[in-house]
SEZA-245473 format. One record per residue: residue in one letter; x, y, z of N, C-alpha, C in turn. Coordinates in Angstrom, 3 decimals. Atoms other than C-alpha are relative to their C-alpha. Example, Ala and Ser with C-alpha at 12.3 -4.5 7.8 and 13.67 -1.06 7.14 Angstrom:
2
 res     n.c1     n.c2     n.c3    ca.c1    ca.c2    ca.c3     c.c1     c.c2     c.c3
   A    0.890   -1.190    0.000   12.300   -4.500    7.800    0.900    1.200    0.000
   S   -0.820   -1.190   -0.060   13.670   -1.060    7.140   -0.770    1.090    0.730
// end
This chain:
323
 res     n.c1     n.c2     n.c3    ca.c1    ca.c2    ca.c3     c.c1     c.c2     c.c3
   M   -0.882    0.898    0.742  137.651   39.953  192.089    1.038   -0.589    0.954
   K   -1.074    0.628   -0.765  140.372   37.639  193.414    1.333    0.657   -0.363
   S   -1.284   -0.657    0.228  143.789   39.223  193.855    1.001   -0.440    1.061
   W   -1.074    0.362   -0.923  147.072   38.075  195.388    0.697    1.244    0.521
   F   -0.721   -1.094   -0.649  148.835   40.369  197.865    1.274   -0.542    0.638
   H   -1.192    0.312   -0.780  152.325   40.368  199.304   -0.348    0.151    1.469
   G    0.243   -0.072   -1.430  152.018   39.576  203.000    1.021    0.861    0.709
   S   -0.838   -0.903   -0.786  153.812   41.344  205.808    1.013   -0.732    0.878
   E   -1.000    0.733   -0.768  156.113   38.623  207.152    1.395    0.440   -0.421
   A   -1.356   -0.471    0.297  159.739   39.754  207.410    0.854   -1.130   -0.544
   N   -1.045    0.890    0.503  162.565   38.098  205.478   -0.514   -1.196   -0.808
   R    0.486    1.037    0.907  160.330   35.916  203.298   -1.140    0.581   -0.829
   A    1.032   -0.480    0.915  157.949   36.361  200.405   -1.312   -0.718    0.305
   A    1.291    0.585   -0.356  154.561   35.614  201.939   -1.073    0.523   -0.954
   L    1.076   -0.376    0.911  151.379   35.721  199.864   -1.350   -0.270    0.652
   E    1.354    0.235   -0.485  147.695   36.037  200.661   -0.994    0.381   -1.091
   L    1.017   -0.224    1.023  144.628   35.840  198.392   -1.166    0.771    0.609
   R    1.050   -0.873   -0.526  142.014   38.567  198.856   -1.103    0.197   -1.037
   D    1.087   -0.497    0.848  138.665   39.672  197.464    0.042    1.516    0.033
   V   -0.108   -1.458    0.084  138.955   43.264  196.245   -0.879    0.495   -1.142
   P    0.804   -0.540    1.101  136.922   45.587  193.993    0.774   -0.031   -1.319
   E   -0.609   -0.053    1.322  137.600   45.435  190.269    0.482    1.425   -0.269
   P   -0.510   -1.357    0.229  139.826   48.404  189.314   -0.633    0.637   -1.231
   A    0.518   -0.755    1.146  138.732   51.120  186.889    1.154    0.750   -0.660
   P   -1.097   -0.702    0.674  141.100   52.511  184.246   -0.210    1.512    0.012
   Q    0.037   -1.452    0.063  141.930   56.200  184.415    0.395    0.441   -1.413
   A   -0.389   -0.517    1.305  142.786   58.450  181.489    1.362   -0.572   -0.399
   G   -1.259    0.551    0.477  145.518   56.861  179.377    0.284   -1.416    0.464
   E   -0.172    1.364   -0.490  144.953   53.393  180.880   -1.021   -0.931   -0.640
   I    0.938    1.025    0.461  143.278   50.137  179.872   -0.179   -1.041    1.097
   L    0.279    1.091   -0.933  141.617   47.435  181.975    0.029   -1.307   -0.776
   V   -0.210    1.266    0.684  142.561   43.875  181.064   -0.534   -1.153    0.843
   R    0.357    1.270   -0.641  140.972   40.538  181.893    1.231   -0.884   -0.093
   V   -1.278    0.713   -0.017  144.102   38.686  182.942   -0.209   -1.474   -0.344
   R    0.024    1.415    0.376  144.692   35.326  181.276    1.231   -0.741    0.511
   A   -1.224    0.598   -0.537  148.255   34.707  182.489    0.878    1.123    0.539
   A   -0.914   -0.978   -0.595  150.871   36.482  184.616    1.299   -0.703    0.364
   A   -1.317    0.592   -0.216  154.589   35.928  185.141    0.637    0.513    1.281
   L   -0.727   -0.369   -1.218  156.777   35.964  188.251    1.277    0.741   -0.366
   N   -1.245   -0.756    0.144  159.642   38.450  188.540    0.688    0.048    1.354
   R   -0.695    0.151   -1.274  162.232   37.820  191.229    0.204    1.332    0.726
   G   -0.276   -1.283   -0.628  163.026   41.480  191.830   -1.148    0.504    0.852
   E    1.174   -0.425   -0.762  159.482   42.150  193.010   -0.031   -0.658    1.374
   F    0.051    0.729   -1.265  159.715   39.475  195.702    1.201    0.336    0.888
   L   -1.176   -0.394   -0.783  163.255   40.411  196.765   -0.233    1.342    0.682
   A    0.265   -1.316   -0.583  162.142   43.999  197.307   -0.921   -0.111    1.202
   R    0.948    0.147   -1.104  159.300   42.853  199.541    0.669   -0.584    1.244
   Q   -0.656    0.653   -1.129  161.612   40.750  201.717    0.788    0.969    0.863
   T   -0.806   -0.963   -0.748  163.614   43.809  202.779   -0.838    0.925    0.872
   L    0.861   -0.898   -0.765  160.589   45.556  204.327   -0.283   -0.568    1.394
   P    0.322    0.465   -1.354  159.700   45.384  208.060   -1.269   -0.854    0.020
   A    1.163    0.874   -0.117  157.162   42.823  209.217   -1.290    0.780    0.163
   T    1.197   -0.812   -0.217  154.770   45.656  210.059   -0.466    0.717   -1.260
   S    0.386   -0.672    1.240  154.616   46.883  206.455   -1.363   -0.496   -0.468
   P    1.318    0.437    0.477  151.081   46.850  205.011    0.116   -0.897   -1.222
   A    0.017    0.871    1.171  150.205   44.204  202.457   -0.122    0.835   -1.265
   K   -0.052   -0.747    1.255  150.704   45.280  198.849   -0.432   -0.912   -1.142
   P    0.389    0.833    1.147  149.122   44.064  195.577    1.218   -0.610   -0.678
   A   -1.131    0.731    0.588  151.344   41.475  193.883   -0.160   -0.119   -1.508
   G   -0.008    0.217    1.438  152.325   40.992  190.270    0.233    1.271   -0.791
   I   -0.321   -1.197    0.798  153.783   43.385  187.712    0.010   -0.281   -1.500
   E   -0.122    0.352    1.416  153.555   41.538  184.360   -1.073   -1.006   -0.371
   C    1.086    0.905    0.357  150.604   39.931  182.604   -0.364    0.123   -1.469
   A    0.584   -0.057    1.336  148.747   39.239  179.379   -1.489   -0.284    0.119
   G    1.435    0.204   -0.055  145.033   39.415  178.714   -0.730    0.799   -1.051
   E    0.862   -0.676    0.965  142.119   40.922  176.807   -0.461    1.346    0.548
   V    0.477   -1.323   -0.383  141.167   44.597  176.899   -1.515   -0.049    0.180
   V    1.442    0.008   -0.272  137.743   44.954  178.535   -0.559    1.388    0.270
   Q    0.473   -1.362   -0.231  137.606   48.692  179.263    1.111    0.975   -0.345
   L   -0.956   -1.029    0.389  139.298   51.819  177.900   -0.161    1.224    0.871
   G    0.038   -1.255   -0.718  140.216   54.848  179.963   -0.198    1.159   -0.960
   A    0.248   -1.191    0.820  139.497   58.353  178.738    1.191    0.285   -0.911
   G   -1.039   -0.394    0.939  141.419   59.334  175.628    0.770   -1.124   -0.646
   V   -0.746    1.132    0.570  142.632   55.837  174.735   -0.564   -0.344   -1.373
   E    0.410    0.308    1.366  142.490   55.287  170.973    0.901   -1.042   -0.664
   S   -0.976    0.908    0.616  145.480   53.008  170.340   -0.299   -1.466    0.253
   F    0.407    1.373   -0.257  143.797   49.860  171.699   -1.514   -0.108   -0.111
   A    1.432    0.228    0.165  140.379   48.297  171.130   -0.478   -1.067    0.974
   L    0.589    1.020   -0.863  138.035   46.240  173.279    0.197   -1.375   -0.642
   G   -0.233    1.348    0.476  138.851   42.555  172.986    1.405   -0.252   -0.505
   E   -1.360    0.171    0.514  142.437   43.160  171.836    0.877   -0.716    1.019
   R   -0.941    0.718   -0.866  145.134   40.863  173.221    1.224    0.873    0.243
   V   -1.144   -0.839   -0.348  147.835   42.785  175.098    0.832   -0.673    1.090
   M   -0.901    0.464   -1.054  150.798   42.101  177.368    0.799    1.201    0.471
   G   -0.843   -1.090   -0.467  153.016   44.290  179.524   -0.024    0.179    1.500
   R   -0.039   -0.346   -1.418  153.727   45.871  182.889   -1.382    0.442    0.458
   A    1.344   -0.277   -0.482  150.583   46.082  184.976   -0.017    0.163    1.501
   A    0.265   -0.068   -1.436  149.337   47.084  188.390   -0.881   -1.186    0.380
   M    0.785    1.119   -0.499  148.003   44.086  190.370   -0.100   -1.111   -1.040
   A    0.027    0.998    1.070  149.013   41.579  187.697   -0.482   -1.364    0.458
   F    0.469    1.284   -0.509  148.274   38.580  189.953   -1.441    0.143    0.481
   S    1.408   -0.240   -0.284  144.557   39.360  189.809   -0.832   -0.423   -1.200
   E    0.874    0.340    1.121  141.548   38.548  187.679   -0.078    1.136   -1.013
   Y   -0.032   -1.171    0.877  141.680   42.089  186.266    1.175    0.884    0.408
   A   -1.151   -0.856   -0.276  144.626   44.479  185.968   -0.028    1.214   -0.914
   V   -0.061   -1.253    0.755  145.281   48.020  184.764    1.396    0.186   -0.583
   L   -1.258   -0.315    0.667  147.993   48.886  182.236   -0.045    1.431   -0.526
   R   -0.123   -1.272    0.694  149.180   52.298  181.150    0.164   -0.288   -1.490
   V   -0.082    0.212    1.441  148.888   52.683  177.382    1.455   -0.125   -0.445
   G   -1.403    0.033    0.391  152.636   53.323  177.152    0.712   -1.284    0.377
   D   -0.586    1.278   -0.415  153.343   49.965  178.842   -0.552   -1.184   -0.786
   A    0.719    1.109    0.627  150.955   47.853  176.761    0.558   -0.315   -1.390
   I   -0.527    0.496    1.266  152.113   45.751  173.812   -0.999   -1.001   -0.581
   G    0.874    0.968    0.638  149.915   43.917  171.330    0.644   -1.370   -0.046
   V   -0.537    1.366   -0.030  150.321   40.142  171.585    0.044   -0.581   -1.408
   P   -0.082    0.660    1.308  151.634   38.475  168.402   -0.902   -1.232   -0.053
   Q    0.990    1.061    0.155  149.182   35.921  167.043    0.522   -1.362    0.429
   R   -0.538    1.333   -0.267  151.526   32.946  167.495    0.178   -0.286    1.492
   L   -0.282    0.209   -1.414  151.960   33.475  171.256   -1.221   -0.494    0.771
   T    1.017    0.393   -0.965  149.929   31.598  173.850   -0.075    1.080    1.082
   W    0.101   -0.946   -1.115  148.714   33.560  176.847    1.200   -0.145    0.934
   E   -1.105    0.231   -0.933  151.428   31.948  178.957    1.308    0.561   -0.539
   A   -1.214   -0.555    0.607  154.223   32.867  176.532   -0.054    1.524   -0.016
   A    0.143   -1.458    0.035  152.850   36.391  176.200    0.242    0.613    1.374
   A   -0.181   -0.539   -1.356  152.812   36.851  179.982    1.472    0.153    0.342
   G   -1.430   -0.075   -0.294  156.557   36.194  180.080    0.819    0.696   -1.052
   A   -0.722   -0.571    1.142  157.438   38.099  176.919    0.151    1.510    0.071
   S   -0.043   -1.470   -0.006  157.176   41.691  178.066    1.104    0.547    0.895
   I   -0.960   -0.669   -0.869  159.063   42.956  181.138    1.404   -0.586   -0.146
   T   -1.315    0.629    0.058  161.898   40.420  181.003    0.705    0.304   -1.315
   Y   -0.599   -0.262    1.305  162.480   40.901  177.294    0.214    1.500   -0.213
   L   -0.231   -1.449    0.024  162.080   44.663  177.669    1.291    0.361    0.729
   V   -1.222   -0.252   -0.765  164.820   44.652  180.314    1.220   -0.414   -0.820
   A   -1.107    0.460    0.834  167.072   42.597  178.044    0.231    0.952   -1.166
   Y   -0.117   -0.979    1.087  166.342   44.979  175.183    0.681    1.274    0.477
   D   -0.558   -1.224   -0.573  167.170   47.963  177.387    1.510   -0.136    0.210
   M   -1.418    0.222   -0.267  170.544   46.430  178.301    0.813   -0.172   -1.278
   L   -0.770    0.368    1.188  171.574   45.191  174.862   -0.053    1.041   -1.107
   W    0.133   -1.000    1.059  170.275   47.955  172.592    0.427    1.391    0.491
   P   -0.417   -1.356   -0.387  170.240   51.499  174.107    1.069    0.040    1.085
   G   -0.968   -0.036   -1.094  172.240   50.648  177.243    1.356   -0.548   -0.372
   G   -1.257    0.687    0.272  174.884   48.220  176.016    0.528    0.139   -1.405
   A   -0.412   -0.207    1.394  174.991   49.045  172.283    0.738   -1.228   -0.546
   L   -0.640    1.238    0.423  175.825   45.402  171.557   -0.030   -0.124   -1.521
   Q   -0.134    0.095    1.450  177.067   44.784  168.017    0.252   -1.439   -0.437
   T   -0.269    1.309    0.585  177.294   41.767  165.732    1.471   -0.377    0.173
   G   -1.365    0.484   -0.166  180.371   39.691  166.535    0.626    0.306    1.340
   E   -0.553   -0.318   -1.318  180.918   41.165  170.007   -0.288   -1.140    0.976
   W    0.149    1.003   -1.053  181.214   39.065  173.168   -0.951    0.509    1.080
   L    0.947   -0.285   -1.076  178.365   39.017  175.698    0.156   -1.063    1.073
   L   -0.045    0.905   -1.148  178.752   37.470  179.169   -1.237    0.221    0.851
   I    1.187   -0.067   -0.849  175.630   36.669  181.212    0.256   -0.838    1.245
   T   -0.130    0.752   -1.239  176.067   35.710  184.865   -1.397   -0.408    0.464
   G    1.326    0.486   -0.369  173.217   33.591  186.221   -0.896   -0.085   -1.217
   A    0.627   -0.073    1.317  172.175   32.901  182.650   -1.322   -0.740   -0.111
   S    1.241    0.760    0.110  169.235   30.577  183.402   -1.214    0.752    0.529
   S    1.130   -0.800   -0.487  167.092   33.300  184.996   -0.826    0.501   -1.175
   G    0.837   -0.538    1.067  164.263   34.896  183.045    0.726    1.051   -0.815
   V   -0.759   -1.040    0.692  166.377   37.945  182.230    1.206   -0.599   -0.709
   G   -1.150    0.638    0.624  169.363   35.699  181.516   -0.360   -0.661   -1.314
   V    0.438    0.682    1.219  167.468   33.607  178.969   -0.380    1.019   -1.071
   A    0.382   -1.039    0.966  165.985   36.710  177.325    1.238    0.686   -0.569
   S   -1.229   -0.636    0.461  169.450   38.305  177.139    0.758   -0.906   -0.967
   L   -0.619    0.954    0.914  170.848   35.151  175.546   -0.690    0.036   -1.358
   Q    0.736    0.039    1.263  168.109   35.068  172.922    0.174    1.297   -0.789
   L   -0.127   -1.265    0.712  168.351   38.766  172.099    1.445    0.257   -0.407
   G   -1.398   -0.102    0.388  172.149   38.614  172.092    0.254   -0.752   -1.295
   K   -0.152    0.772    1.225  171.988   35.880  169.447   -0.741    0.666   -1.160
   L    0.727   -0.737    1.036  169.394   37.920  167.544    0.880    1.089   -0.604
   L   -0.909   -1.044    0.455  172.022   40.672  167.313    1.266   -0.562   -0.636
   G   -1.191    0.593    0.584  174.684   38.209  166.185    1.209    0.018    0.907
   A   -1.105    0.004   -0.964  176.780   38.326  169.376    0.415   -1.431    0.324
   R   -0.482    1.276   -0.530  178.881   35.483  170.785   -0.244    0.036    1.503
   V    0.530   -0.074   -1.362  177.406   34.589  174.179    0.623   -1.060    0.907
   I   -0.506    0.847   -1.074  179.016   33.146  177.311   -0.973    0.110    1.166
   G    0.903   -0.030   -1.141  176.800   32.165  180.239    0.531   -0.815    1.150
   T   -0.413    0.751   -1.182  177.464   31.045  183.798   -1.224   -0.562    0.712
   S    1.055    0.614   -0.799  175.376   28.714  185.935    0.648   -1.023    0.919
   G   -0.477    1.028   -0.911  175.865   26.409  188.898   -0.534   -1.375   -0.335
   S    0.629    1.261    0.372  173.954   23.651  187.082    0.408   -0.402   -1.410
   A   -0.372    0.506    1.321  175.334   21.562  184.216   -1.241   -0.264   -0.841
   E    1.247    0.260    0.723  171.779   20.589  183.276   -0.553    1.288   -0.598
   K    0.495   -1.274    0.511  170.751   24.232  182.946    0.864    0.509   -1.147
   L   -0.890   -0.444    1.073  173.808   25.023  180.839   -0.288   -0.758   -1.293
   Q    0.344    0.767    1.194  172.863   22.215  178.461   -1.265    0.546   -0.642
   R    1.243   -0.566    0.540  169.368   23.655  178.083    0.265    1.352   -0.652
   L   -0.339   -1.295    0.583  170.881   27.076  177.409    0.756   -0.160   -1.314
   Q   -0.705    0.259    1.251  173.183   25.644  174.759   -0.988   -0.378   -1.097
   D    1.053    0.313    0.966  170.068   24.281  173.066   -0.672    1.263   -0.516
   L    0.570   -1.293    0.396  168.916   27.938  172.926    1.004    0.875   -0.732
   G   -0.984   -0.762    0.758  172.138   29.079  171.270    1.205    0.477    0.772
   L   -1.155   -0.414   -0.795  174.587   29.626  174.126    1.279   -0.564   -0.614
   D   -1.252    0.430    0.630  178.109   29.512  172.635    0.926   -0.701    0.983
   F   -0.873    0.585   -1.017  180.034   28.768  175.861   -0.704    0.043    1.346
   G    0.580    0.066   -1.329  178.589   27.581  179.171    1.079   -0.276    1.029
   L   -1.016    0.135   -1.040  180.746   28.001  182.272   -0.674   -0.462    1.287
   L    0.598    0.575   -1.198  179.876   25.795  185.235    0.660    0.590    1.238
   C   -0.497   -0.600   -1.245  180.373   27.946  188.328   -1.164    0.670    0.701
   R    1.058   -0.639   -0.776  178.123   29.157  191.107    0.520    1.346    0.475
   N   -0.420   -1.375   -0.263  178.582   32.915  191.223    1.427    0.248   -0.481
   Q   -1.351   -0.399    0.377  182.374   33.498  191.228    0.777   -1.138   -0.673
   G   -0.921    0.992    0.521  185.226   31.754  189.424    0.009   -0.164   -1.502
   F    0.087    0.124    1.453  184.706   32.482  185.714    1.068    0.787   -0.753
   E   -0.919   -0.917    0.678  187.488   34.995  184.984    0.976   -0.704   -0.933
   Q   -1.026    0.655    0.816  190.190   32.634  183.710   -0.593   -0.593   -1.272
   R    0.595    0.648    1.159  187.880   30.712  181.421   -0.524    1.022   -1.007
   V    0.495   -1.047    0.899  186.280   33.874  179.998    1.146    0.587   -0.815
   M   -1.137   -0.574    0.711  189.673   35.296  179.126    0.579   -0.986   -1.014
   E   -0.460    1.010    0.948  190.688   32.018  177.493   -0.906   -0.047   -1.226
   V    0.971    0.103    1.086  187.511   31.857  175.423    0.096    1.191   -0.945
   T   -0.046   -1.219    0.817  187.915   35.453  174.213    1.405    0.322   -0.506
   G   -1.354   -0.230    0.482  191.595   35.077  173.368    0.732    1.088    0.754
   G   -0.671   -0.990   -0.832  192.635   37.321  176.238   -0.535    1.414   -0.150
   L    0.523   -1.351    0.246  190.604   40.284  174.985   -1.072    0.416    1.004
   G    1.111   -0.324   -0.881  187.673   40.069  177.402   -1.290    0.171   -0.775
   V    1.323   -0.117    0.614  183.992   40.631  176.733   -0.391    1.460   -0.166
   D    0.418   -1.373    0.300  182.283   43.702  175.317   -1.148    0.463    0.893
   L    1.140   -0.339   -0.859  179.172   43.559  177.498   -0.232   -1.113    1.002
   V    0.375    0.950   -1.053  178.371   41.872  180.812   -1.401    0.341    0.484
   V    1.300   -0.111   -0.664  174.816   41.322  182.032    0.151   -0.711    1.338
   N   -0.224    0.554   -1.337  175.236   40.828  185.783   -1.329   -0.208    0.708
   N    1.215    0.378   -0.725  172.227   38.990  187.209    0.277   -0.348    1.448
   V   -0.310    0.579   -1.307  174.077   37.754  190.285    0.103    1.051    1.082
   G   -0.099   -1.058   -0.996  175.042   40.948  192.127    1.416    0.333    0.408
   G   -1.263   -0.548   -0.467  177.867   42.345  194.226    1.131   -0.993    0.131
   S   -1.065    0.975   -0.214  179.756   39.105  194.819    0.821   -0.256   -1.259
   V   -0.738    0.227    1.246  180.768   38.909  191.140    0.344    1.301   -0.715
   F   -0.182   -1.285    0.682  180.962   42.625  190.343    1.462    0.240   -0.373
   A   -1.424   -0.246    0.264  184.756   42.883  190.642    0.506   -0.900   -1.125
   E   -0.428    0.930    1.046  185.239   39.802  188.479   -0.578    0.408   -1.355
   C    0.606   -0.494    1.237  182.826   41.214  185.895    0.834    1.142   -0.588
   L   -0.845   -1.102    0.458  184.993   44.349  185.722    1.288   -0.530   -0.630
   R   -1.292    0.502    0.466  188.154   42.312  185.254   -0.089   -0.669   -1.367
   V    0.105    0.698    1.287  186.808   40.398  182.246   -0.487    0.913   -1.123
   L    0.445   -0.919    1.041  185.668   43.502  180.364    1.143    0.380   -0.932
   A   -0.963   -0.440    0.996  187.470   44.418  177.160    0.098    1.527    0.019
   Y   -0.112   -1.456    0.173  188.576   47.938  176.227   -1.346    0.548   -0.496
   R    1.307   -0.607    0.261  185.448   50.142  176.107   -1.152   -0.970    0.294
   G    1.038    0.942   -0.379  183.484   47.329  177.723   -1.111    0.665    0.794
   R    1.181   -0.514   -0.711  180.035   47.852  179.240   -0.485   -1.049    1.006
   L    0.475    0.896   -1.056  178.659   46.381  182.466   -1.389    0.441    0.458
   A    1.375   -0.270   -0.411  174.912   46.221  183.121   -0.297   -0.768    1.282
   T    0.408    0.633   -1.250  173.818   45.524  186.696   -1.521   -0.072    0.021
   V    1.448    0.157    0.102  170.315   44.067  186.638   -0.574   -0.838    1.126
   G    0.539    0.862   -1.040  170.014   41.507  189.451    0.898   -0.087    1.213
   H   -0.739    0.165   -1.251  171.082   40.750  193.010   -0.376   -1.349    0.616
   L    0.380    1.328   -0.476  170.516   37.017  193.315    0.769   -0.407    1.241
   D   -0.823    0.352   -1.154  173.327   36.802  195.862   -0.317    0.828    1.235
   G    0.337   -0.867   -1.114  171.802   39.485  198.079    1.056    1.025    0.345
   E   -1.086   -0.951   -0.250  175.009   41.520  197.874   -0.263    1.290   -0.780
   G    0.324   -1.263    0.641  174.101   45.132  197.182    1.153    0.975   -0.096
   R   -1.170   -0.883    0.050  177.597   46.584  197.494    1.203   -0.746   -0.564
   A   -1.213    0.606    0.559  180.919   45.978  195.727    1.046    1.092   -0.201
   E   -1.083   -0.935    0.267  184.320   47.595  195.263    0.171    0.193   -1.503
   I   -0.249   -0.306    1.405  185.152   49.290  191.963    1.485    0.279   -0.192
   D   -1.397   -0.254    0.363  188.634   49.143  190.457    0.012    1.227   -0.907
   L    0.055   -1.247    0.758  188.776   52.777  189.386    1.112    0.099   -1.032
   L   -1.098   -0.037    0.964  192.135   52.311  187.675   -0.363   -0.770   -1.265
   A    0.431    0.777    1.160  190.703   49.605  185.437   -1.098    0.726   -0.761
   Q    1.074   -0.744    0.665  187.601   51.653  184.735    0.571    1.165   -0.804
   H   -0.615   -1.154    0.643  189.750   54.646  183.867    0.802   -0.426   -1.236
   A   -0.904    0.403    1.082  192.324   52.815  181.714   -0.757   -0.619   -1.178
   K    0.716    0.702    1.068  189.840   50.689  179.769   -1.232    0.757   -0.495
   R    1.139   -0.834    0.416  187.224   53.480  179.416   -1.310   -0.800    0.097
   L    1.149    0.859   -0.209  184.551   51.235  180.901   -1.265    0.809    0.265
   H    1.304   -0.619   -0.214  180.863   52.109  180.984   -0.815   -0.915    0.908
   L    0.767    0.762   -0.981  178.928   50.912  184.064   -1.385    0.615    0.140
   F    1.350   -0.556   -0.107  175.159   51.258  184.206   -0.952   -0.989    0.659
   G    1.024    0.817   -0.636  172.183   49.992  186.162   -1.239   -0.060   -0.874
   V    1.208    0.209    0.801  168.912   48.703  184.734   -1.186   -0.132    0.944
   S    1.177    0.005   -0.868  165.739   49.595  186.617   -0.989    1.039   -0.502
   N    1.042   -0.973    0.344  162.435   51.332  185.975   -0.505    0.757    1.221
   K    0.518   -0.545   -1.254  162.045   52.411  189.594   -0.160    1.514   -0.037
   L    0.039   -1.460    0.010  162.811   56.091  188.972   -0.338    0.570   -1.376
   R    0.305   -0.458    1.349  161.888   56.259  185.302   -1.385    0.625   -0.079
   S    1.308   -0.603    0.244  159.078   58.499  184.149   -0.797   -0.894   -0.940
   A    0.843    0.763    0.915  156.121   57.064  182.246    0.434    0.224   -1.439
   G   -0.459   -0.307    1.349  157.471   58.806  179.150    1.247   -0.772   -0.375
   E   -1.217    0.768    0.267  160.869   57.111  179.453   -0.316   -1.464   -0.234
   V    0.391    1.398    0.166  159.263   53.718  179.868   -0.670   -0.205   -1.353
   A    0.699    0.099    1.281  156.998   54.335  176.871    0.979    0.055   -1.166
   E   -1.015   -0.076    1.050  160.043   55.263  174.784    0.719   -1.339   -0.165
   C   -0.647    1.314    0.045  161.723   51.955  175.701   -0.931   -1.035   -0.624
   V    0.983    0.932    0.555  158.536   50.035  174.888   -0.107    0.193   -1.513
   A    0.080   -0.284    1.437  158.360   51.764  171.495    1.202   -0.589   -0.734
   G   -1.196    0.584    0.601  161.940   50.705  170.755   -0.091   -1.513   -0.058
   F    0.183    1.451   -0.044  161.136   47.142  171.799   -0.948   -0.452   -1.105
   K    0.956    0.346    1.054  158.139   47.070  169.463    0.661    0.064   -1.373
   R   -0.673   -0.174    1.294  160.351   48.259  166.620    1.082   -1.053   -0.242
   D   -1.217    0.803    0.198  163.470   46.128  167.207   -0.138   -1.473    0.360
   V    0.072    1.375   -0.499  162.348   42.942  168.972   -1.327   -0.681   -0.315
   L    1.311    0.629    0.162  158.605   42.352  168.626   -0.162   -0.707   -1.350
   P    0.124    0.741    1.268  158.829   41.455  164.895    0.666   -1.372    0.050
   A   -0.685    1.294   -0.117  161.322   38.685  165.748   -0.823   -0.983    0.819
   I    0.890    0.860   -0.784  158.909   37.335  168.385   -1.197   -0.420   -0.844
   A    1.160    0.290    0.836  155.983   37.572  165.964    0.326   -1.023   -1.080
   E   -0.408    0.914    1.072  157.951   35.658  163.312    0.534   -1.323    0.535
   G   -0.486    1.235   -0.583  159.135   32.973  165.744    1.508   -0.114    0.053
   R   -1.459    0.036   -0.096  162.833   33.896  165.548    0.461    0.110    1.438
   V   -0.211   -0.025   -1.447  162.693   34.637  169.289   -1.243   -0.596    0.647
   R    1.127    0.673   -0.639  160.508   32.300  171.339    0.120    0.111    1.521
   P   -0.055   -0.111   -1.461  159.788   33.264  174.965    0.026   -1.375    0.657
   V   -0.183    1.290   -0.659  160.888   30.441  177.239   -0.806   -0.031    1.296
   V    0.820    0.191   -1.201  158.286   29.342  179.797    0.453   -1.284    0.677
   D   -0.501    1.160   -0.736  159.715   27.024  182.437   -1.139   -0.902    0.454
   R    1.121    0.785   -0.528  156.464   25.919  184.095   -1.199    0.910    0.202
   V    1.246   -0.747   -0.177  152.834   27.019  184.295   -0.766   -0.575    1.184
   Y    0.784    0.388   -1.171  150.817   26.945  187.543   -1.386    0.635   -0.084
   A    1.328   -0.587   -0.113  147.148   27.553  188.255    0.065    1.256    0.866
   F    0.061   -1.259   -0.752  146.207   30.961  189.676    0.049   -0.262    1.506
   A    0.055    0.296   -1.435  145.468   29.402  193.078    1.313   -0.541    0.534
   D   -1.262    0.616   -0.409  148.920   27.806  193.126    1.187    0.955   -0.089
   L   -1.102   -0.967    0.034  150.961   31.028  193.064    1.059   -0.288    1.066
   P   -1.055    0.331   -0.982  152.714   30.036  196.353    0.922   -1.128   -0.467
   L   -0.837    1.074    0.523  153.932   26.843  194.646    0.934    0.526   -1.089
   A   -0.834   -0.608    1.039  155.191   28.873  191.698    1.138    0.791    0.632
   L   -1.020   -0.770   -0.704  157.036   31.173  194.098    1.054   -0.922    0.608
   A   -0.948    0.950   -0.589  158.600   28.178  195.842    0.965   -0.530   -1.053
   R   -0.886    0.466    1.074  159.974   26.938  192.517    1.034    1.078   -0.348
   M   -0.931   -1.082    0.297  161.498   30.340  191.827    1.043    0.135    1.099
   E   -0.930   -0.149   -1.120  163.041   30.548  195.298    0.980   -1.166    0.077
   A   -0.881    1.160    0.013  164.536   27.064  194.814    0.990    0.056   -1.158
   N   -0.887   -0.155    1.169  166.287   28.292  191.630   -0.017   -1.238   -0.890
   S    0.124    1.220    0.786  164.968   25.266  189.784   -0.332    0.261   -1.465
   H    0.577   -0.291    1.308  163.807   27.071  186.663    1.023    0.496   -1.014
   V   -0.716   -0.611    1.120  165.148   28.049  183.257   -1.055    0.784   -0.788
   G    1.012   -0.824    0.658  163.195   30.969  181.811   -1.048    0.482    1.003
   K    1.056   -0.624   -0.802  159.881   32.286  183.127   -0.932   -1.009    0.637
   I    1.048    0.747   -0.691  157.477   30.840  185.682   -1.284    0.802   -0.119
   V    1.242   -0.699    0.341  153.861   31.682  184.857   -1.169   -0.626    0.740
   I    1.276    0.493   -0.481  150.425   31.380  186.412   -1.065    0.365   -1.035
   N    1.078   -0.342    0.921  147.248   31.238  184.327   -1.347    0.017    0.722
   L    1.322   -0.180   -0.595  143.624   32.095  185.016   -1.065   -0.583   -0.930
// end
């Protein structure tokens, strides 16, 4: 089968297309004929930090497709069923998903929408529900709001009845986000939103921050938090992996700071999050109250072009390839 791999060039996300054997599902896994797969920036950023001598690695972590083979003991899915979710080798003609990662695709979703409706929306769910405990009427601030996670967080924040503020360096992107329900768009590239956020919230600050940008805005994110505010760190678009913490502010305001990553999570923890997503969010997607936002769709062979669009920060929502 055809499969994209991360190349071994340092400091850039290189890609190479290979012919590899079709994978076989193990116990508790399913094999899927991939119909569409979505790009996730974190995957490519992680690859850029590795030495040039690092071996090539299969690319892609999120896809949608049809079940074509069941691993031993799998009874919760059937052959031919449409599924989406985290997958090994997602940028391939066939990919393997653990049963705990797989989600049935709602009938109304196209393959392209389904490919972008799992990991990104799962991450947003993780931040807003169990992590951030966001409530109706609370204030949510999203830095870098036009990213895939940013758009998903906006949509799920509105689903919960929150008031949402988003930052972006593009007035055009902010307008598109307002069309999706953004209450206040702040035009700033990375830093410089504190004064306006405090004005908008009547001096109280926000209840939850989703920080897509990284260390360069971390201190400012802390300053705009309200009493008992929560700060979710999910992205590092600025490449800044370190930041100072105002411990006095954290102490006085009883702030809760948490990271969002599946890197060290067990399969059981991930499956628990997926189960919560199916319960709390999937019905809204199935009913059309939440519509996954696909920025642009590229052919499978054009994955490098899709990556270039992501690296240019030209998109709003998810970039997808189809097969």
